[in-house]
ROTI-858901 format. One record per atom (N, C-alpha, C): residue number from 1; residue in three letters; x, y, z. Coordinates in steps of 0.2 Angstrom, whole numbers, m for minus. Example, Ala and Ser with C-alpha at 12.3 -4.5 7.8 and 13.67 -1.06 7.14 Angstrom:
BEGIN
- 1, ALA, 66, m28, 39 .
- 1, ALA, 62, m22, 39 .
- 1, ALA, 66, m16, 39 .
- 2, SER, 64, m11, 35 .
- 2, SER, 68, m5, 36 .
- 2, SER, 64, 0, 39 .
This chain:
BEGIN
- 1, MET, 512, 492, 748 .
- 1, MET, 508, 495, 742 .
- 1, MET, 505, 489, 740 .
- 2, SER, 501, 491, 739 .
- 2, SER, 493, 485, 738 .
- 2, SER, 497, 484, 729 .
- 3, GLY, 497, 476, 725 .
- 3, GLY, 496, 474, 721 .
- 3, GLY, 493, 479, 716 .
- 4, ARG, 487, 479, 719 .
- 4, ARG, 480, 482, 712 .
- 4, ARG, 483, 491, 716 .
- 5, ASP, 486, 493, 716 .
- 5, ASP, 486, 498, 717 .
- 5, ASP, 488, 502, 710 .
- 6, PRO, 482, 509, 707 .
- 6, PRO, 482, 511, 701 .
- 6, PRO, 485, 514, 699 .
- 7, ASP, 489, 519, 701 .
- 7, ASP, 497, 522, 699 .
- 7, ASP, 504, 517, 699 .
- 8, ARG, 503, 513, 704 .
- 8, ARG, 509, 510, 703 .
- 8, ARG, 508, 505, 693 .
- 9, ARG, 503, 502, 693 .
- 9, ARG, 501, 496, 688 .
- 9, ARG, 501, 499, 683 .
- 10, ARG, 500, 509, 682 .
- 10, ARG, 500, 511, 677 .
- 10, ARG, 508, 515, 673 .
- 11, ALA, 511, 514, 680 .
- 11, ALA, 520, 517, 680 .
- 11, ALA, 522, 509, 677 .
- 12, LEU, 521, 503, 680 .
- 12, LEU, 522, 496, 673 .
- 12, LEU, 522, 496, 669 .
- 13, LEU, 515, 496, 667 .
- 13, LEU, 512, 499, 658 .
- 13, LEU, 517, 502, 656 .
- 14, ASP, 519, 508, 658 .
- 14, ASP, 522, 513, 656 .
- 14, ASP, 529, 512, 653 .
- 15, ALA, 533, 506, 658 .
- 15, ALA, 538, 503, 659 .
- 15, ALA, 539, 501, 652 .
- 16, ALA, 531, 495, 654 .
- 16, ALA, 532, 487, 648 .
- 16, ALA, 530, 493, 640 .
- 17, ASP, 528, 496, 639 .
- 17, ASP, 529, 503, 634 .
- 17, ASP, 535, 502, 631 .
- 18, ARG, 536, 508, 635 .
- 18, ARG, 545, 508, 632 .
- 18, ARG, 549, 504, 630 .
- 19, VAL, 550, 498, 633 .
- 19, VAL, 555, 493, 632 .
- 19, VAL, 552, 490, 625 .
- 20, ILE, 544, 487, 624 .
- 20, ILE, 544, 486, 617 .
- 20, ILE, 543, 491, 614 .
- 21, LEU, 543, 495, 614 .
- 21, LEU, 544, 501, 608 .
- 21, LEU, 551, 503, 606 .
- 22, ARG, 556, 500, 610 .
- 22, ARG, 564, 502, 610 .
- 22, ARG, 564, 496, 608 .
- 23, GLU, 564, 488, 610 .
- 23, GLU, 567, 483, 610 .
- 23, GLU, 561, 479, 602 .
- 24, GLY, 553, 480, 603 .
- 24, GLY, 551, 477, 599 .
- 24, GLY, 547, 471, 600 .
- 25, PRO, 544, 466, 597 .
- 25, PRO, 539, 461, 599 .
- 25, PRO, 543, 456, 602 .
- 26, GLU, 550, 458, 603 .
- 26, GLU, 553, 450, 605 .
- 26, GLU, 554, 454, 611 .
- 27, ALA, 552, 459, 615 .
- 27, ALA, 555, 463, 623 .
- 27, ALA, 552, 454, 627 .
- 28, SER, 561, 456, 630 .
- 28, SER, 556, 450, 635 .
- 28, SER, 555, 454, 644 .
- 29, MET, 551, 448, 647 .
- 29, MET, 547, 454, 654 .
- 29, MET, 554, 455, 659 .
- 30, ALA, 557, 450, 658 .
- 30, ALA, 565, 452, 661 .
- 30, ALA, 567, 458, 659 .
- 31, ALA, 569, 460, 654 .
- 31, ALA, 569, 468, 650 .
- 31, ALA, 563, 474, 655 .
- 32, ILE, 560, 471, 655 .
- 32, ILE, 552, 474, 656 .
- 32, ILE, 551, 476, 664 .
- 33, ALA, 556, 471, 670 .
- 33, ALA, 555, 471, 675 .
- 33, ALA, 560, 479, 678 .
- 34, ALA, 568, 476, 673 .
- 34, ALA, 572, 479, 675 .
- 34, ALA, 570, 486, 673 .
- 35, GLU, 568, 487, 669 .
- 35, GLU, 566, 496, 666 .
- 35, GLU, 562, 499, 671 .
- 36, ALA, 557, 494, 676 .
- 36, ALA, 553, 496, 682 .
- 36, ALA, 554, 494, 688 .
- 37, GLY, 561, 493, 688 .
- 37, GLY, 568, 494, 696 .
- 37, GLY, 563, 489, 698 .
- 38, ILE, 560, 481, 697 .
- 38, ILE, 558, 478, 702 .
- 38, ILE, 560, 470, 697 .
- 39, THR, 561, 467, 701 .
- 39, THR, 560, 457, 698 .
- 39, THR, 555, 456, 695 .
- 40, LYS, 555, 450, 692 .
- 40, LYS, 549, 449, 687 .
- 40, LYS, 542, 447, 692 .
- 41, PRO, 546, 442, 697 .
- 41, PRO, 540, 439, 701 .
- 41, PRO, 534, 446, 704 .
- 42, ILE, 538, 453, 708 .
- 42, ILE, 536, 459, 707 .
- 42, ILE, 532, 460, 701 .
- 43, LEU, 535, 458, 697 .
- 43, LEU, 530, 463, 690 .
- 43, LEU, 522, 460, 691 .
- 44, TYR, 524, 451, 689 .
- 44, TYR, 518, 449, 690 .
- 44, TYR, 512, 448, 694 .
- 45, ARG, 515, 449, 701 .
- 45, ARG, 510, 451, 707 .
- 45, ARG, 507, 456, 706 .
- 46, HIS, 506, 464, 700 .
- 46, HIS, 502, 467, 699 .
- 46, HIS, 498, 465, 695 .
- 47, PHE, 498, 459, 691 .
- 47, PHE, 494, 457, 686 .
- 47, PHE, 490, 450, 690 .
- 48, GLY, 492, 448, 694 .
- 48, GLY, 490, 441, 694 .
- 48, GLY, 497, 437, 690 .
- 49, ASP, 497, 435, 683 .
- 49, ASP, 504, 432, 680 .
- 49, ASP, 505, 435, 674 .
- 50, LYS, 508, 435, 670 .
- 50, LYS, 507, 435, 664 .
- 50, LYS, 505, 439, 660 .
- 51, SER, 499, 433, 659 .
- 51, SER, 492, 432, 653 .
- 51, SER, 488, 437, 656 .
- 52, GLY, 490, 440, 663 .
- 52, GLY, 488, 447, 665 .
- 52, GLY, 489, 453, 662 .
- 53, LEU, 497, 452, 662 .
- 53, LEU, 500, 459, 664 .
- 53, LEU, 501, 460, 651 .
- 54, TYR, 498, 455, 649 .
- 54, TYR, 498, 456, 642 .
- 54, TYR, 490, 457, 642 .
- 55, GLU, 486, 455, 645 .
- 55, GLU, 477, 459, 644 .
- 55, GLU, 477, 465, 647 .
- 56, ALA, 482, 467, 652 .
- 56, ALA, 480, 475, 652 .
- 56, ALA, 483, 479, 649 .
- 57, LEU, 490, 474, 645 .
- 57, LEU, 493, 478, 640 .
- 57, LEU, 487, 480, 637 .
- 58, ALA, 483, 471, 632 .
- 58, ALA, 480, 474, 626 .
- 58, ALA, 474, 477, 627 .
- 59, ASP, 471, 480, 634 .
- 59, ASP, 464, 483, 635 .
- 59, ASP, 468, 491, 635 .
- 60, ARG, 473, 490, 636 .
- 60, ARG, 475, 501, 637 .
- 60, ARG, 477, 504, 632 .
- 61, HIS, 482, 498, 626 .
- 61, HIS, 480, 499, 619 .
- 61, HIS, 476, 498, 613 .
- 62, VAL, 472, 492, 613 .
- 62, VAL, 466, 491, 608 .
- 62, VAL, 460, 495, 609 .
- 63, ARG, 461, 495, 618 .
- 63, ARG, 453, 501, 617 .
- 63, ARG, 455, 508, 616 .
- 64, THR, 459, 510, 617 .
- 64, THR, 465, 516, 613 .
- 64, THR, 463, 518, 607 .
- 65, VAL, 464, 512, 603 .
- 65, VAL, 464, 511, 595 .
- 65, VAL, 458, 512, 593 .
- 66, ILE, 452, 508, 597 .
- 66, ILE, 444, 509, 595 .
- 66, ILE, 442, 513, 598 .
- 67, ALA, 445, 520, 605 .
- 67, ALA, 442, 526, 603 .
- 67, ALA, 444, 531, 596 .
- 68, GLN, 448, 529, 596 .
- 68, GLN, 451, 534, 589 .
- 68, GLN, 448, 530, 584 .
- 69, LEU, 445, 524, 582 .
- 69, LEU, 441, 525, 577 .
- 69, LEU, 433, 527, 576 .
- 70, ARG, 430, 525, 585 .
- 70, ARG, 425, 525, 584 .
- 70, ARG, 420, 532, 581 .
- 71, PRO, 424, 537, 582 .
- 71, PRO, 419, 547, 580 .
- 71, PRO, 421, 544, 571 .
- 72, GLY, 423, 538, 570 .
- 72, GLY, 423, 538, 561 .
- 72, GLY, 419, 535, 560 .
- 73, PHE, 415, 530, 564 .
- 73, PHE, 408, 528, 561 .
- 73, PHE, 403, 530, 561 .
- 74, ALA, 402, 538, 566 .
- 74, ALA, 395, 543, 566 .
- 74, ALA, 398, 545, 561 .
- 75, ALA, 389, 548, 558 .
- 75, ALA, 390, 554, 552 .
- 75, ALA, 393, 560, 552 .
- 76, SER, 393, 561, 562 .
- 76, SER, 398, 566, 563 .
- 76, SER, 399, 565, 570 .
- 77, GLY, 404, 569, 574 .
- 77, GLY, 406, 568, 577 .
- 77, GLY, 413, 572, 578 .
- 78, PRO, 415, 574, 585 .
- 78, PRO, 420, 574, 586 .
- 78, PRO, 426, 573, 585 .
- 79, ARG, 432, 575, 582 .
- 79, ARG, 439, 572, 578 .
- 79, ARG, 442, 567, 585 .
- 80, PRO, 444, 561, 581 .
- 80, PRO, 446, 555, 590 .
- 80, PRO, 452, 559, 589 .
- 81, GLY, 451, 555, 598 .
- 81, GLY, 453, 560, 605 .
- 81, GLY, 454, 551, 609 .
- 82, PHE, 459, 553, 614 .
- 82, PHE, 459, 549, 618 .
- 82, PHE, 463, 551, 625 .
- 83, ALA, 457, 553, 631 .
- 83, ALA, 458, 555, 636 .
- 83, ALA, 462, 550, 642 .
- 84, ALA, 468, 554, 643 .
- 84, ALA, 471, 554, 645 .
- 84, ALA, 475, 556, 653 .
- 85, SER, 479, 554, 656 .
- 85, SER, 479, 558, 661 .
- 85, SER, 486, 562, 662 .
- 86, GLY, 490, 560, 655 .
- 86, GLY, 496, 563, 655 .
- 86, GLY, 500, 559, 648 .
- 87, PRO, 507, 561, 646 .
- 87, PRO, 507, 560, 641 .
- 87, PRO, 514, 550, 642 .
- 88, ARG, 511, 550, 635 .
- 88, ARG, 517, 542, 638 .
- 88, ARG, 514, 537, 631 .
- 89, PRO, 517, 533, 630 .
- 89, PRO, 518, 530, 624 .
- 89, PRO, 514, 527, 623 .
- 90, GLY, 515, 525, 616 .
- 90, GLY, 509, 520, 615 .
- 90, GLY, 502, 525, 610 .
- 91, PHE, 501, 521, 608 .
- 91, PHE, 495, 523, 602 .
- 91, PHE, 489, 531, 604 .
- 92, ALA, 489, 535, 599 .
- 92, ALA, 488, 541, 603 .
- 92, ALA, 486, 547, 595 .
- 93, ALA, 482, 550, 596 .
- 93, ALA, 481, 554, 593 .
- 93, ALA, 485, 559, 588 .
- 94, SER, 492, 558, 592 .
- 94, SER, 497, 563, 590 .
- 94, SER, 500, 558, 584 .
- 95, ASP, 496, 554, 586 .
- 95, ASP, 500, 548, 578 .
- 95, ASP, 497, 550, 571 .
- 96, LEU, 491, 552, 572 .
- 96, LEU, 486, 552, 566 .
- 96, LEU, 490, 560, 561 .
- 97, ARG, 491, 558, 554 .
- 97, ARG, 494, 563, 548 .
- 97, ARG, 489, 570, 548 .
- 98, PRO, 493, 573, 549 .
- 98, PRO, 486, 579, 548 .
- 98, PRO, 481, 580, 542 .
- 99, GLY, 475, 578, 542 .
- 99, GLY, 467, 579, 539 .
- 99, GLY, 467, 571, 538 .
- 100, SER, 471, 566, 544 .
- 100, SER, 467, 561, 544 .
- 100, SER, 462, 557, 547 .
- 101, ALA, 460, 564, 549 .
- 101, ALA, 453, 561, 556 .
- 101, ALA, 449, 568, 554 .
- 102, GLU, 451, 570, 549 .
- 102, GLU, 443, 574, 549 .
- 102, GLU, 437, 567, 547 .
- 103, PRO, 429, 570, 551 .
- 103, PRO, 423, 567, 552 .
- 103, PRO, 423, 568, 545 .
- 104, ALA, 417, 562, 542 .
- 104, ALA, 413, 564, 533 .
- 104, ALA, 408, 562, 534 .
- 105, THR, 404, 562, 530 .
- 105, THR, 396, 560, 530 .
- 105, THR, 393, 555, 526 .
- 106, ASP, 396, 554, 519 .
- 106, ASP, 394, 549, 516 .
- 106, ASP, 400, 541, 517 .
- 107, LEU, 396, 537, 516 .
- 107, LEU, 399, 531, 518 .
- 107, LEU, 406, 529, 515 .
- 108, ARG, 410, 533, 507 .
- 108, ARG, 413, 532, 505 .
- 108, ARG, 420, 537, 509 .
- 109, GLY, 418, 542, 511 .
- 109, GLY, 421, 547, 516 .
- 109, GLY, 421, 542, 521 .
- 110, ARG, 417, 541, 527 .
- 110, ARG, 418, 540, 533 .
- 110, ARG, 423, 532, 534 .
- 111, ALA, 420, 529, 528 .
- 111, ALA, 427, 521, 527 .
- 111, ALA, 435, 526, 528 .
- 112, ARG, 435, 529, 520 .
- 112, ARG, 442, 532, 520 .
- 112, ARG, 444, 537, 526 .
- 113, THR, 440, 539, 532 .
- 113, THR, 443, 542, 535 .
- 113, THR, 445, 537, 544 .
- 114, THR, 440, 533, 544 .
- 114, THR, 441, 526, 549 .
- 114, THR, 450, 522, 548 .
- 115, ILE, 449, 520, 543 .
- 115, ILE, 454, 514, 539 .
- 115, ILE, 460, 521, 539 .
- 116, THR, 461, 523, 540 .
- 116, THR, 469, 530, 537 .
- 116, THR, 469, 532, 541 .
- 117, VAL, 464, 532, 549 .
- 117, VAL, 465, 532, 555 .
- 117, VAL, 467, 525, 558 .
- 118, TYR, 464, 522, 558 .
- 118, TYR, 468, 515, 559 .
- 118, TYR, 478, 513, 558 .
- 119, LEU, 475, 513, 549 .
- 119, LEU, 482, 512, 545 .
- 119, LEU, 488, 519, 551 .
- 120, ASP, 487, 525, 550 .
- 120, ASP, 491, 530, 556 .
- 120, ASP, 495, 527, 563 .
- 121, LEU, 487, 524, 566 .
- 121, LEU, 490, 522, 574 .
- 121, LEU, 496, 515, 572 .
- 122, ILE, 493, 511, 567 .
- 122, ILE, 498, 504, 569 .
- 122, ILE, 505, 502, 566 .
- 123, SER, 505, 510, 561 .
- 123, SER, 512, 509, 559 .
- 123, SER, 517, 515, 561 .
- 124, ALA, 513, 520, 564 .
- 124, ALA, 517, 523, 568 .
- 124, ALA, 517, 517, 576 .
- 125, ASN, 517, 513, 576 .
- 125, ASN, 517, 511, 585 .
- 125, ASN, 517, 502, 583 .
- 126, ARG, 522, 501, 576 .
- 126, ARG, 522, 494, 575 .
- 126, ARG, 524, 487, 579 .
- 127, ASN, 529, 490, 584 .
- 127, ASN, 533, 487, 588 .
- 127, ASN, 527, 484, 595 .
- 128, LEU, 522, 490, 597 .
- 128, LEU, 518, 487, 601 .
- 128, LEU, 512, 483, 597 .
- 129, TYR, 511, 482, 590 .
- 129, TYR, 504, 481, 587 .
- 129, TYR, 508, 473, 588 .
- 130, ARG, 514, 474, 585 .
- 130, ARG, 515, 466, 586 .
- 130, ARG, 517, 462, 590 .
- 131, PHE, 518, 467, 595 .
- 131, PHE, 519, 463, 602 .
- 131, PHE, 513, 460, 604 .
- 132, LEU, 507, 465, 602 .
- 132, LEU, 501, 460, 606 .
- 132, LEU, 498, 457, 601 .
- 133, PHE, 498, 458, 593 .
- 133, PHE, 494, 453, 589 .
- 133, PHE, 498, 447, 586 .
- 134, HIS, 504, 447, 586 .
- 134, HIS, 509, 441, 585 .
- 134, HIS, 513, 439, 591 .
- 135, ARG, 515, 442, 595 .
- 135, ARG, 519, 439, 601 .
- 135, ARG, 514, 439, 607 .
- 136, ALA, 513, 443, 609 .
- 136, ALA, 507, 441, 615 .
- 136, ALA, 502, 435, 612 .
- 137, SER, 498, 435, 608 .
- 137, SER, 493, 431, 606 .
- 137, SER, 496, 426, 604 .
- 138, ALA, 501, 425, 601 .
- 138, ALA, 502, 419, 599 .
- 138, ALA, 504, 415, 605 .
- 139, GLU, 508, 415, 609 .
- 139, GLU, 513, 409, 616 .
- 139, GLU, 505, 411, 619 .
- 140, ASP, 502, 414, 621 .
- 140, ASP, 496, 415, 626 .
- 140, ASP, 489, 412, 624 .
- 141, THR, 486, 408, 627 .
- 141, THR, 478, 407, 624 .
- 141, THR, 475, 410, 629 .
- 142, ARG, 476, 412, 633 .
- 142, ARG, 472, 418, 637 .
- 142, ARG, 471, 423, 635 .
- 143, MET, 477, 425, 633 .
- 143, MET, 475, 431, 629 .
- 143, MET, 474, 432, 621 .
- 144, ARG, 474, 427, 618 .
- 144, ARG, 471, 429, 611 .
- 144, ARG, 465, 426, 612 .
- 145, SER, 462, 424, 615 .
- 145, SER, 454, 427, 616 .
- 145, SER, 453, 432, 619 .
- 146, HIS, 456, 435, 623 .
- 146, HIS, 455, 443, 623 .
- 146, HIS, 455, 446, 621 .
- 147, MET, 461, 445, 615 .
- 147, MET, 459, 449, 609 .
- 147, MET, 455, 448, 603 .
- 148, THR, 453, 442, 604 .
- 148, THR, 448, 443, 600 .
- 148, THR, 443, 443, 602 .
- 149, ALA, 439, 444, 607 .
- 149, ALA, 435, 449, 611 .
- 149, ALA, 434, 454, 608 .
- 150, LEU, 439, 458, 608 .
- 150, LEU, 440, 463, 610 .
- 150, LEU, 440, 468, 600 .
- 151, VAL, 443, 466, 595 .
- 151, VAL, 440, 463, 590 .
- 151, VAL, 435, 462, 588 .
- 152, ARG, 430, 457, 590 .
- 152, ARG, 423, 456, 591 .
- 152, ARG, 420, 461, 591 .
- 153, SER, 421, 464, 597 .
- 153, SER, 417, 469, 600 .
- 153, SER, 414, 473, 597 .
- 154, LEU, 423, 476, 591 .
- 154, LEU, 423, 483, 588 .
- 154, LEU, 416, 482, 581 .
- 155, GLY, 417, 472, 576 .
- 155, GLY, 415, 472, 573 .
- 155, GLY, 406, 470, 577 .
- 156, GLU, 404, 472, 581 .
- 156, GLU, 399, 470, 583 .
- 156, GLU, 394, 478, 583 .
- 157, GLU, 401, 484, 585 .
- 157, GLU, 399, 491, 584 .
- 157, GLU, 398, 493, 580 .
- 158, LEU, 402, 489, 575 .
- 158, LEU, 399, 495, 568 .
- 158, LEU, 397, 489, 565 .
- 159, GLY, 395, 483, 566 .
- 159, GLY, 388, 484, 562 .
- 159, GLY, 381, 485, 565 .
- 160, GLY, 380, 485, 573 .
- 160, GLY, 376, 492, 574 .
- 160, GLY, 373, 499, 572 .
- 161, VAL, 381, 500, 570 .
- 161, VAL, 381, 507, 568 .
- 161, VAL, 377, 506, 561 .
- 162, LEU, 378, 501, 556 .
- 162, LEU, 377, 499, 551 .
- 162, LEU, 369, 499, 550 .
- 163, ALA, 366, 494, 556 .
- 163, ALA, 358, 492, 553 .
- 163, ALA, 355, 500, 557 .
- 164, ALA, 360, 504, 563 .
- 164, ALA, 355, 511, 563 .
- 164, ALA, 354, 514, 561 .
- 165, GLU, 358, 517, 556 .
- 165, GLU, 359, 520, 552 .
- 165, GLU, 356, 521, 545 .
- 166, ARG, 354, 513, 545 .
- 166, ARG, 349, 511, 539 .
- 166, ARG, 355, 508, 535 .
- 167, VAL, 360, 510, 536 .
- 167, VAL, 366, 509, 528 .
- 167, VAL, 364, 502, 526 .
- 168, VAL, 365, 498, 530 .
- 168, VAL, 361, 490, 530 .
- 168, VAL, 356, 489, 533 .
- 169, PRO, 352, 490, 530 .
- 169, PRO, 344, 490, 536 .
- 169, PRO, 344, 481, 538 .
- 170, GLU, 346, 476, 535 .
- 170, GLU, 345, 470, 541 .
- 170, GLU, 351, 468, 543 .
- 171, PRO, 346, 469, 547 .
- 171, PRO, 352, 469, 554 .
- 171, PRO, 357, 463, 557 .
- 172, VAL, 353, 455, 552 .
- 172, VAL, 359, 449, 554 .
- 172, VAL, 365, 455, 547 .
- 173, ARG, 362, 457, 541 .
- 173, ARG, 369, 458, 539 .
- 173, ARG, 375, 462, 538 .
- 174, ALA, 368, 467, 542 .
- 174, ALA, 375, 471, 545 .
- 174, ALA, 379, 469, 550 .
- 175, GLN, 376, 465, 555 .
- 175, GLN, 382, 462, 559 .
- 175, GLN, 387, 459, 555 .
- 176, VAL, 387, 455, 549 .
- 176, VAL, 390, 452, 543 .
- 176, VAL, 396, 453, 541 .
- 177, LEU, 392, 461, 537 .
- 177, LEU, 398, 466, 535 .
- 177, LEU, 402, 471, 540 .
- 178, GLY, 397, 470, 546 .
- 178, GLY, 403, 473, 552 .
- 178, GLY, 407, 468, 554 .
- 179, HIS, 407, 462, 557 .
- 179, HIS, 412, 458, 556 .
- 179, HIS, 416, 456, 549 .
- 180, ALA, 415, 459, 543 .
- 180, ALA, 416, 454, 538 .
- 180, ALA, 424, 461, 540 .
- 181, PHE, 421, 467, 537 .
- 181, PHE, 424, 476, 536 .
- 181, PHE, 430, 475, 543 .
- 182, VAL, 429, 473, 548 .
- 182, VAL, 434, 474, 553 .
- 182, VAL, 441, 469, 552 .
- 183, GLY, 438, 462, 551 .
- 183, GLY, 442, 458, 550 .
- 183, GLY, 445, 460, 542 .
- 184, MET, 443, 460, 537 .
- 184, MET, 448, 463, 532 .
- 184, MET, 453, 469, 532 .
- 185, VAL, 451, 475, 536 .
- 185, VAL, 455, 480, 538 .
- 185, VAL, 460, 475, 541 .
- 186, GLN, 459, 473, 547 .
- 186, GLN, 466, 473, 552 .
- 186, GLN, 470, 467, 548 .
- 187, SER, 468, 462, 543 .
- 187, SER, 471, 455, 539 .
- 187, SER, 476, 462, 535 .
- 188, THR, 471, 467, 529 .
- 188, THR, 474, 471, 526 .
- 188, THR, 480, 474, 529 .
- 189, GLY, 478, 479, 534 .
- 189, GLY, 484, 479, 538 .
- 189, GLY, 490, 478, 542 .
- 190, ASP, 488, 472, 541 .
- 190, ASP, 494, 468, 545 .
- 190, ASP, 498, 465, 542 .
- 191, TRP, 494, 465, 532 .
- 191, TRP, 500, 462, 530 .
- 191, TRP, 505, 471, 525 .
- 192, TRP, 500, 475, 528 .
- 192, TRP, 504, 482, 524 .
- 192, TRP, 511, 484, 527 .
- 193, LEU, 509, 484, 534 .
- 193, LEU, 514, 485, 537 .
- 193, LEU, 522, 481, 536 .
- 194, GLU, 519, 473, 532 .
- 194, GLU, 523, 468, 530 .
- 194, GLU, 529, 472, 523 .
- 195, HIS, 525, 476, 518 .
- 195, HIS, 527, 479, 512 .
- 195, HIS, 525, 485, 513 .
- 196, PRO, 533, 488, 517 .
- 196, PRO, 529, 496, 519 .
- 196, PRO, 532, 501, 510 .
- 197, GLU, 532, 495, 505 .
- 197, GLU, 532, 499, 501 .
- 197, GLU, 530, 503, 497 .
- 198, VAL, 522, 499, 500 .
- 198, VAL, 516, 500, 498 .
- 198, VAL, 512, 508, 499 .
- 199, ASP, 511, 513, 494 .
- 199, ASP, 507, 518, 496 .
- 199, ASP, 500, 516, 503 .
- 200, ARG, 500, 521, 508 .
- 200, ARG, 496, 519, 512 .
- 200, ARG, 488, 522, 509 .
- 201, ALA, 489, 527, 505 .
- 201, ALA, 480, 527, 501 .
- 201, ALA, 478, 523, 495 .
- 202, GLU, 485, 519, 490 .
- 202, GLU, 484, 515, 488 .
- 202, GLU, 476, 508, 493 .
- 203, VAL, 482, 506, 495 .
- 203, VAL, 479, 504, 503 .
- 203, VAL, 472, 503, 502 .
- 204, VAL, 469, 510, 509 .
- 204, VAL, 464, 512, 509 .
- 204, VAL, 460, 513, 504 .
- 205, GLU, 460, 516, 497 .
- 205, GLU, 455, 514, 492 .
- 205, GLU, 452, 508, 491 .
- 206, GLY, 458, 505, 492 .
- 206, GLY, 455, 495, 489 .
- 206, GLY, 453, 493, 495 .
- 207, LEU, 455, 497, 500 .
- 207, LEU, 447, 495, 507 .
- 207, LEU, 440, 493, 505 .
- 208, VAL, 439, 501, 503 .
- 208, VAL, 436, 508, 502 .
- 208, VAL, 433, 503, 500 .
- 209, ASP, 435, 504, 492 .
- 209, ASP, 430, 503, 486 .
- 209, ASP, 427, 493, 490 .
- 210, VAL, 429, 492, 492 .
- 210, VAL, 427, 485, 493 .
- 210, VAL, 422, 486, 498 .
- 211, ILE, 422, 489, 504 .
- 211, ILE, 417, 490, 508 .
- 211, ILE, 413, 494, 505 .
- 212, VAL, 412, 499, 499 .
- 212, VAL, 406, 501, 497 .
- 212, VAL, 403, 497, 494 .
- 213, ALA, 407, 494, 488 .
- 213, ALA, 405, 489, 485 .
- 213, ALA, 401, 483, 489 .
- 214, ALA, 401, 479, 494 .
- 214, ALA, 396, 476, 498 .
- 214, ALA, 395, 478, 498 .
- 215, VAL, 390, 485, 500 .
- 215, VAL, 385, 490, 503 .
- 215, VAL, 383, 492, 497 .
- 216, ALA, 384, 493, 492 .
- 216, ALA, 378, 493, 488 .
- 216, ALA, 377, 489, 484 .
- 217, HIS, 380, 481, 483 .
- 217, HIS, 378, 477, 478 .
- 217, HIS, 370, 474, 481 .
- 218, ARG, 370, 475, 487 .
- 218, ARG, 361, 472, 491 .
- 218, ARG, 357, 477, 490 .
- 219, SER, 360, 484, 491 .
- 219, SER, 356, 489, 489 .
- 219, SER, 352, 489, 484 .
- 220, GLY, 356, 488, 478 .
- 220, GLY, 355, 488, 473 .
- 220, GLY, 350, 481, 468 .
- 221, ARG, 353, 475, 473 .
- 221, ARG, 348, 471, 471 .
- 221, ARG, 343, 471, 472 .
- 222, ALA, 340, 477, 480 .
- 222, ALA, 334, 478, 481 .
- 222, ALA, 328, 483, 480 .
- 223, SER, 334, 486, 476 .
- 223, SER, 331, 492, 469 .
- 223, SER, 328, 489, 465 .
- 224, HIS, 331, 483, 463 .
- 224, HIS, 327, 480, 456 .
- 224, HIS, 323, 475, 458 .
- 225, THR, 324, 473, 465 .
- 225, THR, 318, 468, 463 .
- 225, THR, 311, 473, 465 .
- 226, ALA, 311, 480, 472 .
- 226, ALA, 307, 484, 469 .
- 226, ALA, 304, 485, 464 .
- 227, GLY, 306, 486, 459 .
- 227, GLY, 306, 490, 454 .
- 227, GLY, 300, 484, 451 .
- 228, ARG, 305, 480, 449 .
- 228, ARG, 301, 473, 446 .
- 228, ARG, 295, 472, 451 .
- 229, GLY, 295, 471, 455 .
- 229, GLY, 286, 472, 457 .
- 229, GLY, 281, 478, 457 .
């Protein structure tokens, strides 16, 4: 059987998901191999090495999260969803609380929807989140660079949407805010997972307030300058 067989790779990633969800971010490669019924060298062979396995898991789950968030960026669009070949462990639309992914058209509503979806997904998959963002990224520099690139791409995409929809007309400022908003939400979500006593709604509204204030600040200055002219 080829080491690049997509069905076999998918089955191995499923095994990794099950072990990480069950054992947490400290899940060992030996346990993942045992779950798949193979040895560690054979497990690595399918992905090149341990870094390749980490990156495959990141692509599977971080891209799924991005797919869930993307509809919230737009003023209108379908409810977030992710097409898959069948049920599997990990981030999925089924993790969202009722009503958390309803589309909204105003900036505050869109920010609230997107942030709520994100927090729902990471709270429903804490072990996977911590494995990818803490364990794997901390111990593997290639994985850390890969994760950084994935998060950066989301910031770039959000900045593009802010500029294209004239929410933030200046392209450079739109990119700055896109990256800032993504980083702020990711960092705050990380903190929130460590403080489950804090109500999710309070976290969401605090983040939304910052986003709306940052966008409105420049718009208010522009209007004031135009009025003086």
